[in-house]
N, C-alpha and C positions, 0 to 999 in steps of 0.2 A: 492486426502486427504489422507491424512493417514492415520485420525479419529484421529487427537487430539487436532480439534476442534484452531478457526480466531480469535484470537484479538484483538477487536477492541475496540480504543478508536474512538471518538465524537471531535472535536472542533464545534462552530455555530463560524458563523465574514459577515458582508456583506455581500450581492450582488456582483462582483470585483471586490476579491482579492487574490490576488495570491495565494496557495494553497498553494506552497515551503518555505511563508509566520509562515505561518495555523502549520507546519510540529513538533514545538515539545510541543504546549500546547496536537495534540492530541496523544506522543507519552504522554507522561503525561496522557492523561485522563486513559490510558487503567489498565485495577480494574488488585489489585496487586497476583492476585487471578487465574490469566489466565494459560495457560498450561507453561511448562517450557522447554527448549529446550535439542535432545536427546542430552543425553555425549557424546554418540563421533558425535553428532555436533553443529553445530551454529543453530542462529536462521535465516534466511529470513528475510529482509523488504521488499513487490515490489513495484514498484512505476515507474509508468510511464514518459513522458519521460518533459516531463513537473516541474520535482526534480535535470533533469539534469544538479547540477552545482556542485564545486568544496566542498561548506561552507555546501550542502547539504548530501554529500556521512560522508567527515565530524560530522554531526551532529550525523547518522543513527550509525554512530561505536563505540559514545560515550553515544550513545548508545545505548551499550551492543547489536545495529544487525548486520548484513552482508547487504551494501545492491545491492537488483537488479533492477541496472536503467539500462532499454533494449528499444533506440528506434525500434518503428515498422519495416525497412528497418535491422536495426541486427539482429536483433531472424528472416527472411524472409530469408537468403544472410546466412545465421547457416542450418533452416531446411530443408538446400538446402544439402548446400558441404557436413551436417555432421547428417550418416543414425543414428537416432534413439536418436541424441536431441531433450530433449524436452528441453519446449515453458512455458519457465517465467513469462512471458505478461497478460495472457489468466487471472489471476487469477486476476489481479485491475480489468481488459471490466468486468471478470465476475462479482465482485462484485464491481463495479460501474451499472451492468443491472439491479444483485437482489435491488438495493436501489432505483432503477427509480418504476421499482412494484407497490411499499409507495409510494401511494399519496401522502399523508400528509407531507413523507417524502421529496417526487418532492416540493412535491405546500405546501407549509411551511402556517399554515391558524394561529397558531396561536401568538401570538408577542412576549412572550418571551420564551425563552430558555427553 
């Protein structure tokens, strides 16, 4: 990480709801005071393969982010072919792992959001 912080948005929904359907609600919930992107670059948004739809790519761009949506196989191929290639998928997987460590988030006992 480069030390700027991680803007985090949260959307609450029932089980078995596709993640990409909650994308706009999640992006809208990102706090206003989150760190701004660097002046010389763009703000990236890392998503997993479940978001790999043309509509999602457009939605992410309309919200001012650059989508980084790459299937695991494609990234593995690039890692083998390009020396020094930096994987972009791991922030998504790492964040899921962190959230799974918090049992209160993993198993919701509360009845209201």
